[in-house]
N, C-alpha and C positions, 0 to 999 in steps of 0.2 A: 643281804650282807655279802661282803667280799672277804673270803677266808683264805689265808695262806697256811698250809700245813708244812712243817719241816719234818719230813718223813710222813708218808701217807699211803704206803703200799703194803704194810704188814700190820697185823693184830690191832693195837690201839689206834695207830694212825689211820689204818684202813677203815676201821669202824667210824672214826670221826668224819672221814671223807664221805663215806656212804650216807651217814646221817645228815651231813650238810647238803649233799646233793638231793636227798629226799625232801629237804625243806625248800629246794629251789635256789640255794645259795650259789654264788659264783665262786668256784673253788680252784685255787692254784696249789699244786703239789711240787715241793722242792725235794728231790730224791736223787739217789745215785744211779738209778736206771737198772738196778739188779732185778727188780720185779715190776710188773706192769701195774699202774694205778687203776682204779675204777674208771670206766668210760665216762666221758663228760667233763673231765678236768683239764686244766692247762698244766702241762708238765714243764718244770725247769730242772735241769740236771746239774749236779755238783756234789763233790765229796767234801764234807766239812773238815775232814782231817788233812786235806791238801792245802798248801799255802795260798793258792788262788781258788779254793773250792767254792767260794761264795760269789764268784764272778757273775753267774747268771742272775743272782738276786741284785747285784750292784747295778745292773743295767736299767733299773727303774721298776715302777709299779707301786701302787698303794693299796692297802687293805684295811678293813675295819678291825680285823683281829688276826692274830697268829696263834697257832697251836703247835707247840714244840714237844716232841716225845723223846728227846735225846737222853741217853743213859751213860755216856762215857765222860771224856774229859770236859770239865765245866767250861774251859776256854772256848769250846765250840759254841756253847750257848751264849757266852759273852760276846763273841764276834758277831754272831747273827743278830742278837738283840741290839747291839750298838748300831749295826748297819740299818736296822729297821725302825729305830725308835722315833724317827720323825716321819715315817711312812706307814705306820700302822697305829690303830687306835688303842689296842689292848694286846697283851702278851700272856697267853695261858701256857704255863709250863707244867707238863705232866710229871709230877714228882712222886714221892713214895713216903709211906709212913716209916720207912727205914731211917728218915732224917732225925728221928728222935733219939736222944741219948739212951744208950743201953744200960739196963733194961727199962723200958717204959712201964709204968705201973698200969695194970689193967684199968680201963676206963679213962685212959689218957685223952686229953683234948688237944686242940691246936696250940695251946699255951704251954705244953710240956717242954722241958729242956731239950735243946737240940744238940746234935753231934758236934763235937769241937774239931777244929783243925781244917774246916772247909774253906775253900777260896774260889772265887769266880775265875781266877787266873791259872788254876791248876791244870796239870795234865791228869790223865786217869790215875786214880789211886785206889780207893775202895768204894764200893757201891754207895754206902750211906753218905760218905763225904762228897762223892761225885754229884749225887742228887741234891744235896744241900748247896754245893757250889753252883749248880745250875740255877737253883732258886735265887742265890745271891746275885748271879749274873742278870737274871730277869729284873730283879729289884733295882739293881744299879742303873740299868738302861731305861726302864720304863717307870720307875718309881712305885711306891706302894699302892698308889691309887689306880694304876693302870696294869698291875700285875696280878694274875690269878695263879695261885699255887695249888695244883690238884694233887693232894697227897693220897695216892691210891694204896689200898691194901692188896690182897690177893685178887688177881684178875683172871676170870675164866670166860669161856665162850668161843664161838666160831673164830677161826683164824689163829687160835693160840699157837705160839711158836716157842713156848717153854716146855710143854709136854705133860703138864700135870693132869688135867682132865682127859686128854687123849690117852694117856697111859692107863688110867682106870677104865676107860671105855674099851680099849683093846683087851685089857685083862679080863673084864667081865664077858666080853664077846667070846673069848676062848673057852669059857665055861669051866665046869669042874669046881672043886673046892677053892675058894678065894680067901686069902688071909685078910680079914676085915678088922682093922685096929679099933679097939673100943675106947670108951664105952659108946654104945649106939647113940645115946643122947648127947654126945659131946657137941657143944654149940660151935658153929663155924661162922666166920664172916668172909665174904668175898663180894666182888662186884662183877656183874655181867658186863663185858666190854661194850655192849651196845647201850646199856644204862649209863655207863661212864661217859660214853660219847654224847648221848642226849643231854645229860646234866651239864657237861662242859659247854656245849653249844648254847644251852639256855643261859648259863652263867655269863658267857661273854656277850650274848645278846642283851642281857639284863645289866651289863656294866658292873658285874660283881668283881671284887678284888680281895686279896688276902689269901690266907691258907685255909683249906678245907680238907678234913679227913674224908676220903671218898671210898666207902666200902659199905656193905649192907649193915643194917642195925644188928647188934649182937643177937645171936640165936635166930637169924633169918632162916637158917637151916641147920641141920645136924649131920654128923658123919653118917648116921644111919639113913637119913633121907637122901643124902647125896649118893651113897652106894646102892640103895634100893632103886633110885632113878636110873643109875648106870645099868644095873642088872635088867631092869624092865626095858629100857631103850634098846639094849643090845640083844634082846630075844629071850631073856629069862633062863638061860642055860647055866648061869653062874650060881653056885651055892655059897653064900656068904657065911664064913666061919668067924664069928665074932670072938676076938682074942683080947684078953686083958692087957692093958698097957704095960704092966710089969713083965709079962711074958714076951712081948714084942721087944722091949728094951733089953731084956736079959739075953735075947738072941743076937744082940749087937746090931740090930736094924736101926738105921738112921731115920729119925722123924723128918718129915718135910721133903727129903730128897728120895730116899728109897721107898717110902710110902707117902706119895705126894699129898699135900693139903693137910695131912694129919700131923698133929703135935700132941704130946702128952697133956692131959688135963692138969690144971693147977701148976703148970710149969711157967718159967719166965717166957719161953717161946710162945706158949699159948696166949699169955697175956699180951704179948707184942703183936702177934699175927691175928688173933681173933678177939681182941679186947679193946678196940678203939671206940671212943665216943664219937658218934657221927651225927649228933643232934644238930650241929650247925648246917651240915649238908642236907639233912632231912628238912630242916626249916627252909632251906633254899630250893626245895623242890625235888630232892632225890627220890626216885621211885625204883624199886627193885622187883624184877619179874620172878616168878617162882623157880625154884631149883629144877623142877621137872622140865621147864621150858628151856633153860640154859643147857641142860644135859641132852635133851632130845635134839635141839638144833645143832649142838656141837657134833653129835653123832651123825646127823644127816650130812653136815659139812665134811666130816672126816671120811665118810664113805664116798662122798663125791670126788675126793682127791685120791682114792685108792687105799685109804686106811692108814697112811703114814703121814703124820703131821710134820710141817716144816720145823726145823730146829735152829734157833739162834746160835751162831758160832761162838758167842761170848758167854753162853750158859752151858753148864754140864748137863748131860742126859740125866733123866730121873727114872725111878722105877726099881722094882725088886727082882733080883735074880730068881728064876723059877725053882732052882735047887734049894735056895735058902727058904723060900716060901714053903716048899714041900717038907723040908726038915722041921720047920716050926709047927706045921700042921700034922706032923707025924706020919707023912706019906712016904 
């Protein structure tokens, strides 16, 4: 298989490239040159936000499939997809479950109502509309039969550049009392970035099309299992202090951002983030590794780069101020 990735040097794109190389695929990476791609690929440089940013792609080349991870202005997806529609077999766009109209009902499928106001021709607006606009751009250029819309939920694993799992790992590594937002058995959904990559490559190789919610089955893990794995992986010096959701919220702590991954049970946010129906992706071969493996491998990677994870400039930092944590815990 000849694969072109639009972005392939960070997190999701990098995982896709590494998985493709491991399969012996011929891989071309189109990127801005800010980070080195994995060894063994052909690199093409260009910035999709520049007027002539696709010049390197316009010079030629054909591929069996394209994987596009773009998250900003949909017109960048539009321009790339139109350029490649007669030179690539399939177009896989890494989208998001955020494309569903808010609030999605827990158990939502790929047929749930979608966010309004999205356009393939738009500049950057809001994340949900931008991702839906990217989907529309892929569909416009490649048609429904050659477009794969990978609607991801929470993504964790090595190379994470958002900071969610790295923050918990560094926090448990510091040891001492740790504010652990309850309940312990709160069900979580996420997808390990490597499982996302393998499923996406299987899907394009199998000529799949259409939208798929791509995240682990509901209850694949729990908040307790995730933080226990973090504490164990980082040496066991952390003392998890399980705290009722009401106490967390009463302290003015923001779910999801100040306490990454966690959202209150029975809330609209929990239904949206941890309540997707993924039966279609499971039927199409989705396999999810245990949370202990995701956590341990992410900790190994984090230590290998000095403990500080890369941070996407378009995303705000996450995590809880130590003074706020201590106050809630009565320290």
